[in-house]
DRENDREN-772872 format. One record per residue (C-alpha): residue number from 1; residue in one letter; x, y, z. Coordinates in steps of 0.5 Angstrom, whole numbers, padded with zeros to 4 digits. Example, Ala and Ser with C-alpha at 12.3 -4.5 7.8 and 13.67 -1.06 7.14 Angstrom:
BEGIN
<pt 1,'a',<0025,-0009,0016>>
<pt 2,'s',<0027,-0002,0014>>
END
This chain:
BEGIN
<pt 1,'x',<0164,0221,0307>>
<pt 2,'x',<0169,0223,0303>>
<pt 3,'x',<0173,0218,0299>>
<pt 4,'x',<0180,0218,0300>>
<pt 5,'x',<0185,0213,0298>>
<pt 6,'x',<0193,0212,0300>>
<pt 7,'x',<0197,0209,0295>>
<pt 8,'x',<0202,0207,0300>>
<pt 9,'x',<0198,0202,0303>>
<pt 10,'x',<0196,0195,0300>>
<pt 11,'x',<0189,0196,0303>>
<pt 12,'x',<0186,0202,0306>>
<pt 13,'x',<0179,0201,0308>>
<pt 14,'x',<0174,0206,0312>>
<pt 15,'x',<0167,0205,0315>>
<pt 16,'x',<0166,0199,0311>>
<pt 17,'x',<0159,0197,0311>>
<pt 18,'x',<0155,0191,0309>>
<pt 19,'x',<0148,0189,0310>>
<pt 20,'x',<0143,0183,0308>>
<pt 21,'x',<0136,0185,0309>>
<pt 22,'x',<0135,0188,0316>>
<pt 23,'x',<0142,0184,0318>>
<pt 24,'x',<0148,0188,0319>>
<pt 25,'x',<0154,0183,0317>>
<pt 26,'x',<0159,0189,0317>>
<pt 27,'x',<0158,0195,0321>>
<pt 28,'x',<0163,0200,0320>>
<pt 29,'x',<0170,0197,0319>>
<pt 30,'x',<0177,0201,0318>>
<pt 31,'x',<0183,0197,0316>>
<pt 32,'x',<0190,0200,0314>>
<pt 33,'x',<0195,0194,0311>>
<pt 34,'x',<0202,0196,0309>>
<pt 35,'x',<0205,0193,0304>>
<pt 36,'x',<0209,0186,0305>>
<pt 37,'x',<0206,0185,0312>>
<pt 38,'x',<0201,0179,0314>>
<pt 39,'x',<0195,0182,0317>>
<pt 40,'x',<0190,0178,0321>>
<pt 41,'x',<0183,0179,0322>>
<pt 42,'x',<0181,0174,0328>>
<pt 43,'x',<0174,0173,0330>>
<pt 44,'x',<0169,0167,0331>>
<pt 45,'x',<0164,0164,0325>>
<pt 46,'x',<0159,0169,0323>>
<pt 47,'x',<0163,0175,0326>>
<pt 48,'x',<0164,0179,0319>>
<pt 49,'x',<0171,0176,0317>>
<pt 50,'x',<0169,0173,0310>>
<pt 51,'x',<0164,0179,0308>>
<pt 52,'x',<0169,0184,0310>>
<pt 53,'x',<0174,0180,0305>>
<pt 54,'x',<0169,0179,0300>>
<pt 55,'x',<0168,0187,0299>>
<pt 56,'x',<0175,0188,0299>>
<pt 57,'x',<0176,0183,0293>>
<pt 58,'x',<0170,0186,0289>>
<pt 59,'x',<0166,0179,0290>>
<pt 60,'x',<0160,0183,0294>>
<pt 61,'x',<0158,0191,0293>>
<pt 62,'x',<0160,0195,0299>>
<pt 63,'x',<0154,0198,0302>>
<pt 64,'x',<0157,0204,0306>>
<pt 65,'x',<0164,0207,0307>>
<pt 66,'x',<0170,0206,0302>>
<pt 67,'x',<0176,0202,0300>>
<pt 68,'x',<0182,0202,0296>>
<pt 69,'x',<0188,0197,0294>>
<pt 70,'x',<0194,0200,0293>>
<pt 71,'x',<0191,0206,0291>>
<pt 72,'x',<0186,0203,0287>>
<pt 73,'x',<0178,0204,0289>>
<pt 74,'x',<0175,0198,0290>>
<pt 75,'x',<0168,0200,0288>>
<pt 76,'x',<0169,0204,0282>>
<pt 77,'x',<0175,0200,0279>>
<pt 78,'x',<0173,0193,0280>>
<pt 79,'x',<0177,0190,0274>>
<pt 80,'x',<0184,0193,0276>>
<pt 81,'x',<0183,0190,0283>>
<pt 82,'x',<0182,0183,0281>>
<pt 83,'x',<0189,0184,0277>>
<pt 84,'x',<0192,0186,0284>>
<pt 85,'x',<0189,0181,0288>>
<pt 86,'x',<0189,0173,0289>>
<pt 87,'x',<0183,0170,0293>>
<pt 88,'x',<0184,0163,0296>>
<pt 89,'x',<0177,0161,0300>>
<pt 90,'x',<0175,0156,0305>>
<pt 91,'x',<0173,0151,0300>>
<pt 92,'x',<0178,0149,0294>>
<pt 93,'x',<0175,0153,0287>>
<pt 94,'x',<0178,0147,0283>>
<pt 95,'x',<0175,0142,0278>>
<pt 96,'x',<0174,0135,0282>>
<pt 97,'x',<0175,0131,0275>>
<pt 98,'x',<0181,0134,0273>>
<pt 99,'x',<0188,0133,0275>>
<pt 100,'x',<0192,0138,0279>>
<pt 101,'x',<0196,0139,0273>>
<pt 102,'x',<0190,0140,0269>>
<pt 103,'x',<0187,0145,0274>>
<pt 104,'x',<0193,0150,0274>>
<pt 105,'x',<0194,0149,0266>>
<pt 106,'x',<0187,0151,0265>>
<pt 107,'x',<0187,0157,0270>>
<pt 108,'x',<0194,0160,0267>>
<pt 109,'x',<0190,0159,0260>>
<pt 110,'x',<0184,0163,0263>>
<pt 111,'x',<0189,0169,0265>>
<pt 112,'x',<0191,0170,0258>>
<pt 113,'x',<0198,0165,0258>>
<pt 114,'x',<0200,0161,0252>>
<pt 115,'x',<0199,0154,0253>>
<pt 116,'x',<0207,0153,0253>>
<pt 117,'x',<0207,0159,0259>>
<pt 118,'x',<0201,0155,0262>>
<pt 119,'x',<0205,0149,0262>>
<pt 120,'x',<0211,0152,0265>>
<pt 121,'x',<0207,0155,0270>>
<pt 122,'x',<0203,0149,0272>>
<pt 123,'x',<0210,0145,0273>>
<pt 124,'x',<0213,0151,0277>>
<pt 125,'x',<0207,0152,0282>>
<pt 126,'x',<0206,0144,0283>>
<pt 127,'x',<0213,0144,0285>>
<pt 128,'x',<0213,0150,0290>>
<pt 129,'x',<0207,0147,0293>>
<pt 130,'x',<0210,0140,0294>>
<pt 131,'x',<0205,0137,0289>>
<pt 132,'x',<0209,0134,0283>>
<pt 133,'x',<0208,0127,0285>>
<pt 134,'x',<0200,0128,0285>>
<pt 135,'x',<0200,0132,0279>>
<pt 136,'x',<0197,0127,0275>>
<pt 137,'x',<0192,0125,0280>>
<pt 138,'x',<0185,0127,0280>>
<pt 139,'x',<0183,0133,0285>>
<pt 140,'x',<0177,0128,0288>>
<pt 141,'x',<0183,0124,0290>>
<pt 142,'x',<0187,0129,0294>>
<pt 143,'x',<0187,0130,0301>>
<pt 144,'x',<0184,0136,0304>>
<pt 145,'x',<0191,0139,0305>>
<pt 146,'x',<0193,0138,0298>>
<pt 147,'x',<0187,0141,0295>>
<pt 148,'x',<0188,0147,0300>>
<pt 149,'x',<0195,0148,0297>>
<pt 150,'x',<0193,0147,0290>>
<pt 151,'x',<0188,0152,0291>>
<pt 152,'x',<0193,0157,0294>>
<pt 153,'x',<0197,0156,0288>>
<pt 154,'x',<0192,0157,0283>>
<pt 155,'x',<0191,0164,0286>>
<pt 156,'x',<0198,0166,0285>>
<pt 157,'x',<0197,0164,0277>>
<pt 158,'x',<0197,0172,0276>>
<pt 159,'x',<0203,0174,0281>>
<pt 160,'x',<0198,0178,0285>>
<pt 161,'x',<0202,0183,0290>>
<pt 162,'x',<0196,0182,0295>>
<pt 163,'x',<0193,0175,0297>>
<pt 164,'x',<0187,0174,0301>>
<pt 165,'x',<0187,0168,0305>>
<pt 166,'x',<0180,0166,0308>>
<pt 167,'x',<0181,0161,0313>>
<pt 168,'x',<0186,0157,0309>>
<pt 169,'x',<0187,0152,0315>>
<pt 170,'x',<0180,0150,0317>>
<pt 171,'x',<0179,0143,0317>>
<pt 172,'x',<0186,0141,0316>>
<pt 173,'x',<0190,0136,0321>>
<pt 174,'x',<0196,0140,0325>>
<pt 175,'x',<0201,0137,0321>>
<pt 176,'x',<0198,0140,0314>>
<pt 177,'x',<0196,0146,0318>>
<pt 178,'x',<0204,0147,0320>>
<pt 179,'x',<0205,0146,0312>>
<pt 180,'x',<0201,0151,0310>>
<pt 181,'x',<0204,0156,0315>>
<pt 182,'x',<0210,0155,0312>>
<pt 183,'x',<0208,0156,0305>>
<pt 184,'x',<0205,0163,0308>>
<pt 185,'x',<0211,0165,0311>>
<pt 186,'x',<0215,0163,0304>>
<pt 187,'x',<0210,0168,0300>>
<pt 188,'x',<0211,0174,0305>>
<pt 189,'x',<0219,0172,0304>>
<pt 190,'x',<0218,0173,0297>>
<pt 191,'x',<0214,0180,0297>>
<pt 192,'x',<0207,0178,0298>>
<pt 193,'x',<0202,0182,0302>>
<pt 194,'x',<0197,0177,0306>>
<pt 195,'x',<0190,0179,0309>>
<pt 196,'x',<0189,0173,0313>>
<pt 197,'x',<0182,0171,0316>>
<pt 198,'x',<0182,0166,0322>>
<pt 199,'x',<0178,0164,0328>>
<pt 200,'x',<0184,0160,0330>>
<pt 201,'x',<0188,0164,0336>>
<pt 202,'x',<0194,0160,0335>>
<pt 203,'x',<0194,0162,0327>>
<pt 204,'x',<0194,0169,0328>>
<pt 205,'x',<0199,0169,0334>>
<pt 206,'x',<0204,0165,0329>>
<pt 207,'x',<0203,0169,0323>>
<pt 208,'x',<0200,0176,0323>>
<pt 209,'x',<0204,0182,0324>>
<pt 210,'x',<0198,0186,0326>>
<pt 211,'x',<0191,0183,0328>>
<pt 212,'x',<0184,0186,0328>>
<pt 213,'x',<0179,0183,0332>>
<pt 214,'x',<0172,0183,0329>>
<pt 215,'x',<0166,0181,0333>>
<pt 216,'x',<0159,0181,0331>>
<pt 217,'x',<0161,0186,0325>>
<pt 218,'x',<0165,0191,0329>>
<pt 219,'x',<0172,0192,0330>>
<pt 220,'x',<0173,0191,0337>>
<pt 221,'x',<0181,0192,0337>>
<pt 222,'x',<0187,0192,0333>>
<pt 223,'x',<0195,0191,0334>>
<pt 224,'x',<0201,0187,0334>>
<pt 225,'x',<0200,0180,0338>>
<pt 226,'x',<0204,0183,0343>>
<pt 227,'x',<0200,0189,0344>>
<pt 228,'x',<0194,0186,0344>>
<pt 229,'x',<0196,0181,0350>>
<pt 230,'x',<0199,0187,0354>>
<pt 231,'x',<0192,0190,0353>>
<pt 232,'x',<0189,0185,0358>>
<pt 233,'x',<0195,0185,0363>>
<pt 234,'x',<0203,0185,0363>>
<pt 235,'x',<0202,0177,0365>>
<pt 236,'x',<0197,0172,0367>>
<pt 237,'x',<0197,0168,0373>>
<pt 238,'x',<0195,0161,0371>>
<pt 239,'x',<0192,0157,0377>>
<pt 240,'x',<0189,0150,0378>>
<pt 241,'x',<0185,0148,0384>>
<pt 242,'x',<0185,0142,0388>>
<pt 243,'x',<0177,0142,0389>>
<pt 244,'x',<0174,0144,0382>>
<pt 245,'x',<0167,0146,0386>>
<pt 246,'x',<0171,0152,0389>>
<pt 247,'x',<0172,0155,0382>>
<pt 248,'x',<0167,0161,0382>>
<pt 249,'x',<0168,0162,0389>>
<pt 250,'x',<0176,0163,0388>>
<pt 251,'x',<0174,0167,0382>>
<pt 252,'x',<0170,0172,0386>>
<pt 253,'x',<0176,0172,0391>>
<pt 254,'x',<0181,0174,0386>>
<pt 255,'x',<0177,0179,0383>>
<pt 256,'x',<0177,0183,0390>>
<pt 257,'x',<0184,0182,0390>>
<pt 258,'x',<0187,0184,0383>>
<pt 259,'x',<0180,0188,0381>>
<pt 260,'x',<0179,0185,0375>>
<pt 261,'x',<0175,0178,0373>>
<pt 262,'x',<0179,0172,0372>>
<pt 263,'x',<0177,0167,0366>>
<pt 264,'x',<0174,0161,0369>>
<pt 265,'x',<0174,0154,0367>>
<pt 266,'x',<0170,0151,0372>>
<pt 267,'x',<0170,0144,0369>>
<pt 268,'x',<0178,0143,0370>>
<pt 269,'x',<0178,0148,0377>>
<pt 270,'x',<0182,0153,0373>>
<pt 271,'x',<0183,0160,0373>>
<pt 272,'x',<0187,0165,0369>>
<pt 273,'x',<0188,0171,0372>>
<pt 274,'x',<0190,0178,0368>>
<pt 275,'x',<0195,0181,0373>>
<pt 276,'x',<0197,0189,0372>>
<pt 277,'x',<0203,0188,0376>>
<pt 278,'x',<0206,0181,0376>>
<pt 279,'x',<0208,0182,0384>>
<pt 280,'x',<0200,0181,0385>>
<pt 281,'x',<0201,0174,0384>>
<pt 282,'x',<0203,0173,0391>>
<pt 283,'x',<0197,0177,0394>>
<pt 284,'x',<0193,0172,0390>>
<pt 285,'x',<0196,0166,0393>>
<pt 286,'x',<0196,0169,0400>>
<pt 287,'x',<0189,0171,0399>>
<pt 288,'x',<0187,0164,0397>>
<pt 289,'x',<0191,0160,0402>>
<pt 290,'x',<0188,0165,0408>>
<pt 291,'x',<0181,0163,0405>>
<pt 292,'x',<0183,0155,0405>>
<pt 293,'x',<0182,0154,0398>>
<pt 294,'x',<0188,0149,0396>>
<pt 295,'x',<0191,0150,0389>>
<pt 296,'x',<0195,0144,0385>>
<pt 297,'x',<0199,0148,0380>>
<pt 298,'x',<0201,0156,0379>>
<pt 299,'x',<0205,0159,0374>>
<pt 300,'x',<0206,0166,0371>>
<pt 301,'x',<0206,0167,0364>>
<pt 302,'x',<0204,0172,0358>>
<pt 303,'x',<0197,0173,0357>>
<pt 304,'x',<0194,0169,0351>>
<pt 305,'x',<0190,0171,0345>>
<pt 306,'x',<0185,0167,0347>>
<pt 307,'x',<0185,0171,0354>>
<pt 308,'x',<0185,0177,0350>>
<pt 309,'x',<0179,0175,0346>>
<pt 310,'x',<0175,0173,0352>>
<pt 311,'x',<0176,0180,0355>>
<pt 312,'x',<0174,0184,0349>>
<pt 313,'x',<0168,0180,0347>>
<pt 314,'x',<0166,0176,0353>>
<pt 315,'x',<0166,0169,0349>>
<pt 316,'x',<0171,0165,0345>>
<pt 317,'x',<0172,0165,0338>>
<pt 318,'x',<0168,0158,0338>>
<pt 319,'x',<0162,0162,0338>>
<pt 320,'x',<0157,0160,0332>>
<pt 321,'x',<0152,0164,0330>>
<pt 322,'x',<0146,0161,0325>>
<pt 323,'x',<0143,0167,0324>>
<pt 324,'x',<0149,0170,0320>>
<pt 325,'x',<0153,0164,0318>>
<pt 326,'x',<0150,0163,0312>>
<pt 327,'x',<0153,0170,0310>>
<pt 328,'x',<0160,0167,0311>>
<pt 329,'x',<0159,0163,0305>>
<pt 330,'x',<0161,0167,0299>>
<pt 331,'x',<0167,0163,0297>>
<pt 332,'x',<0163,0157,0297>>
END
């Protein structure tokens, strides 16, 4: 393969491959990320998200393919790449026994700032991420959300134009997740480009301008959230049955009517039916009534990313793979 770069792109990757022995964690992934966008990489645990990000960040060698960041070759110029990229992983890379202020001051000094500059920068970042009141506390006394915000602040010490966020809200409560989302939006508003990996469908939907869906080391789809949703139908008919034991029977009937398989939740008597044409909803309801299948509720809505992922991969993003999850711990 001929190595090519495109300096107009924040990230340009072609055919990225990573193997761990006989196991292929990433099997030929292409990415093209424009400056100023939030690009989401969506997939379950063990899909290859973190491994892909780690190769782009020079934390793992690339076994096949080619990648560049703002036109700089990742494999041949790793030191330049590290000046262009800030990385925040799933686990805070801070010293538990130092305070928040001391951690940021230390990172500033490690990045070549004078002591005075590092103090000023630490203060600015603590204020920016709402941690001023906790500046004097040891990190071991921080909550999970506070640690994550501090780690994100540390990744901005060098003012990188590209920020890699590897599952930044994993394990956070809904309120703290919302705060992190606001922080990410602020970064983009201030000119940052963000590559975000996540297994949360709502997170990708809320934050990403475009999404690459990765499963078992392969990219299976890419597009805006709206484009991905449209790929499984213009709309979805959401049904709840009065008798949950009839869910599978109803699913087979619906498939004959619309020509596609609905997503079933048998324990709740639910069917989510992708509709190539919203008018098909009436045909489904008539067929169920004629078959004597009673429903308790029906609603036509735009498809969700959850339905997109199920349609593309046959499983949800909650799939966990013990075989390859260890390879996803690069940032630990």
